[in-house]
N, C-alpha and C positions, 0 to 999 in steps of 0.2 A: 413544499413539493421538491423532492430530490432531483426530478428531471429538469427543473429550471436551472439556468446558470446562476451561480453565486458570485458576486463581485467582491473580490478581496481588497482590503485597503493597501495603499502603496507601502512598500517596505521602507523603514527609516534609512536616511542617507548614510552611506558607509563612512567610517572615519578615514581621514587622509592617510595613505600608506606611506611608510618610511622608505627612503631610497635604498637600493641594494647595498650590501656590505662591500667595502673597498678592499682590494688586495694589498696587503702590506709587503713592502720590499724589505727582505731580511738584511741585506747589506747596507741599507741606508743609515746615515748618521742620525742620532737623536735630535729632535727639534728643540730649539732654545726658547721658543715662545711659550708662555704659560697657557695651559688649556682651561677653558671655562667649564666649571662643574655642571653636570646635568641636573635639572630640577628633580625634587623628590617625587616618588610615586604617590598615587592617590591613597587616601585613608581607607581602612577596611570597612568603616561604617557606611561610607558612600557606596562601596561595592555591595554591601548587604541590602541597601535600599533598592538596587537594581535587580535583585534576585527574585523572580516570580514565585519560587518555592516557599519564600518566607511570608507570602501574602495569604490571608484567609478571608473567605466571604463574610461580609458584615451587614448585608441587607437582603431583603426578600427579593427585590428586583434583580440583583446580581445573580442570586441562585436560580431564579426563573430563566434568565437569559442563558446562563451556562447549561441549565437542564435542556433548554430548547436546542442549543448547539450540540450537546451530546446526543440527543435524539436524532438530529439531522445527520450526524456522523454515522450513527447506527443504521439509519435508512440508506445512506450512501453506500455503506459496506454491503448491506443486503442487496441493494439494486445492482451493485457491481458483480455480485455472485449469481444473478439471475441467468445470464448467458451460459455460465458453466453448469448450472442446475438443469437448464433446458437441454444442453448437449448430452447429459447423463440422466435424463428423466426416468429411464427404465430402472436405473439403480436406486433413485430416490423416491420412486412412486409409493412404496410401502410406508416410507417415513413421512411423506407429505400428506397423504390422504387424497380422497377423490376430488374434493372441492378445490384445493390448491393446485392439484394436477390439471384439472380442467381449465382453470384460469391461466396456468402456464402454457398449456397447449394453445389457448386462444391468443395469448400474448405472442407466441411463436408465429402463429398465422399472420397476425398483424405486422410483425417485423418482416416476414417474407414478402407481404404485400407492399410494405414501404420500400424495401430494397428493389423489388420488381418495378415499382412506379418510378423510383429515382433512376434506374437504368433506362427505362423507356424515355424519360425526360432528356437524358443525355443523347440517346440515339435518334429520336424522331425530330421532325422539323418544328417550326414555331407556330404552326396553325392550331394545334390542339394544346399548346402549353398552358393557356389560361385555364382551360377546363381541368387539366391534370394538376395544376397548382391548387385549384380549389379542392379537388379530391385529396391532394397531399395534405392540405390544412386539416380537413376532416379526419383523415387517417392519423394525423399527428395528435389531434385531440383524443381520439379513441385509444391510441397507444399510451398517452399519458394517463388516461383513466384506468387502463389495464395495469400499468405499473403501480398506480395508487392502490388498486384492489389487491394485487399480489402482495405488496408491502403490508397492507392492513392485515391480511390473513396470516402472513409470516410473523409479524411483530406481536400478534395476539398470543403466540406460543413461544415464550423465551427459550424454553429447552430445545425446541426445534431449531431456532436461530443459532444457538450455540453448537448444536450437532452439525448444521449445515456449514458453519464457519470452519469446523474441524474437518469435515469431509471434503467440501469443495473449497479448497484454499487457494486455487489458482485464479488470479485476476489479471486483467489487461494492465499494461504498464501505464497507460494514460489514466485509467481509473485509480490505480495505486498512487500516482503522483498527485491527482486531484484530492484524494482522501488525505494524503499527507499534508498538502497545502491547506486544506480546510482545518486539520488538526492544529497546524501552526497558527491559523487565523483564530481558532478558539482560544489557544494560549495567549495570543496577543490581546484579544478582547478581554480575557480574564485579568491580564496584567493592567490594561487600561481602566477597567471598571474598579479594580481594587486599589488603584493608585490615587492617593489623596492629592489635593492641589499643592500642599506643602511638599510632599514627596516628589511631585512633578517638578516643582521649582528646584528641589535639591538635585534631581536627576539632570535638569537642564544646566544647572551650575556645574555639576560634575562633568558633563560633556564639554562645557566651555573650558573648564580647567584642563581637561585632557587635550582639547585642541590647542590651547595655549602651550601646554607642555610639549606637544608634538611640534609646534612652530619653533619653540626654543631649541628643541633637539635638532630640527632641520638647520637652524642657523649655526649651531655648534658643529654640525657635520660639514656644512659648507666651509666654515673656517678651517676645520681639520683637512678638508680636501685641498684647499688652497695651500696650506702648509706642506702637505704631502707632495703636491705638484712642484713646489719650489725645491723641496729636497730631492725629488727625482731629477729635476733639471741640473742641479749641482752635481749629482752623482753621474749623470750622462756626460757632462763636461770632463769630469775626472776620468771617466772611462775612455773618452776620445784621446786624452793625453797619453793614457797608458797604452792604447792601441798604436799610436804613432811611435812610441819608444820600442814597442815590440816589433814593429815593421823594420825599423833601422837595425835592431839586433838580429833579425832574421836575414837581412841582406848580408851582414858581416859573417853570419854563420854559414851562408851559402858559399861565400868565397873560400872560407877555411875548409869546407867540406869538399870542394872540388879538388884542392891540392891533396887532401887525404885520400880521395878516391883514386887519383892517378898513382899514388904510391902503393896503394893496396893492389891495383891491377898489375903493376910490375912484379910485386912479390908473388902474386897468384900465378902469373905465367911461368916464373922460375920454378915454383913448387910443382906446377903441372908437368913440366918437362921431366923433373926428377921422378915423379910418380909414374909417368909413362914408361920410362926405362925399367923401373922395378917391376911393373905389371907384365911387360914382355918376358922378363926372366921367369916370373911365376907361371906364365902360360906355357912356356917350353917345358918346365918341370911337370906341370899337370898333364901335358900331352904324353910324356913318358909313363906317368902313373896310369893313365887310361889304357895304354897299350898293354901294360903288365896285367891289369885287372881283366881285360878282354880275354887274354890267354888263360887266366885262371877260370873265367866263366865257362869257356869251351870245355875245359877239363871236367868241371863240375857237372855240366849238362850230360856228357857221356857217362859219367859215373852214376847219375841218378835216374837214367832211363830204365835200367834193369829193375830198380826198386819200384819205380812207377808202374811197370808192367805187373809185378807181383801184387801191388796194392789194387790194381784194376780187377784182377781175377778175384781177389778177396771181396771186393765190392759187389761183383756179380753174384757170388754165392750168398752174400748177406741180403741182397735185394730179392733173390728167389725165396729165401727163408721168410722174409717180411711179407711177400705176396701170399705164401702158404698160410702164415698166421692170420693175415687179414681175411682170407677166404674162410678159415675155420671160425674166426670171430663173427663173420657175417652169418654163417649157418647157425651158430649158437644163439646169436641175437634174434634171428628169425624165429627159432623155436621159442625163445623167451617171449617175443612179441605175440606169437599165437597164443601162448599160455596166458599172457596178460589180457589179451582181448577176451578170451573165454571167461576169465575171472571177472573182468569189467562188465561183461554182459550179464553174468550171474548177479553181480552187485547191483546193476541197474534194475534188473527184474525184482530183486528183493526190496530195493528202495521203493519201486512203484507199489508193490504189495503193502509195504509199510505205510506209504502215504494213504492208500485206500483204507487200511485198518484205522489209521488216525482219523480220517474223515468219518468213518462209521462210529468211532469212539466219541467224536465231537457231537455227532447227531444223537447218539444214545445219552450222552451227558445232558444235552439240551432237553431231550424228552424226559429224562429223570428229574431234572430241575423243574420242568413244567408239572410233572406228576406230584412232586413234593409240594409245589406251590398250591396246586389244586387241593391236595389233602389238607394243607394248612388252612386254606380258605374254608373247606367243608367243616373242619374241626372248629374254627372260629364261629361259623354259622350255627353249628350244633350248640356250642357253648352259649351263644347269644340267644338262640331259641329257648334253651333250658332256663337261662336267666329270666327271659321274658315270661316263660311259663310259671316259674316260681313266683315272680312278681304278681302275675295275674291271679295265681292261686291264693296268694296272701291277700290280695285286694278283694277277691271274691269271698274269702272266709270272713274278712272284716265287714264287707257289705251284708253278708247273710246274718252275721251276729248283730249288726246294727238293725237290720230289718226285723229279726226275731225280737230284739228288745223293744223296737217300736210297736210290734204287734202285741206284745205282752203289756206294755204300758197303756196302749189304746184299749185293750180288753179290761184292764183294771179300772180305767177311767169310766168306761161304760157301766161296769158293775157298781161303782161308787154312785154314779148318777141314779141308777135304778134304786139303790138302797135309800138314797136321800128322798126320792119321790115316794117310796113306800112309807117311810116314816112320816112324811108330811101328810099323807092321806089319813093315816091313823090318828094323828093329832087333831085333824079337822073333825073326824067323826066323834 
């Protein structure tokens, strides 16, 4: 029963994980102590023994168990699709048929009753809880029977199951996780059933070798960590000595820099005085140049006022001409626009007439095709009737010929009998 919970076996214990990789110091000196080599990796034959893809079923019981597990997985997949099918029952009604549809509607009613009863159990007091729990148990049994009936009807039609899996592909996350876990359980059971005792011993031995190898690797890593810590301590001591030497050299450098700064300040003050005198002389010269340029500017302003007045008059004339041209352009464009609208209206009317004519042409073509089809059917019926008439005429001719032959033969037989009787009477006399 897919509605009952399935207990999965506990997963195998994980292998001990290695410690995280250590950061190497680039400037550290090389270590003098020899490093212990790591043990070799496992042989490929042992790895092949652990691969479930290399195993094949070798007994009838194993095949039966795996078949039962596969059928259970198929039932789980279909039962997880039932809520999605019920939500879209109108879309799947034609595909499912009336019997399955009625069962699904009944199942939906039972589910709604179960949800309503659970909600009432949470809200109401404890006076009627025992009665409601009894009703809940009965309703749960009915719901399980409904699921069984629906699964029985669906699994009886494999093509319908495949179509539903293709159409209603959406499942809840919990159902998807459970189906995946059950598939892993099926693979685990297949591996356990197909593993012989000798292979099991080899597997256990291989796991012990791996754990021993991991232990040796961990010991080698701890030794390397200790060596690295010693190297880091020696390097830090050397760094401390270098820092002390740098501090003393910095103090000496500060004293020397103070003397150099005082000398630079004196030279800078002297150079500043010289540059101040030179800048004052340049400022006086620039002031004289400014006065001369101001006089030239006044002369140029007086000179260019007359030319500016002439240019303004010319600008006014050009603006009036531009306004006249714009007005003329507007009138011309208005006439063109009116002409365009007339042409567009005529085009629209002709287009409407063309569409009506096309519709009439389509109707006439359809009627013509129907008339041609009717003529063809009449011609076929006439040919068929003529063929049947010819066949019946031939059959009637043969029947008449057979009947005439039969009459002639019967007449000859009767005459022969009469002749024989007449001869017999004569001989008796």
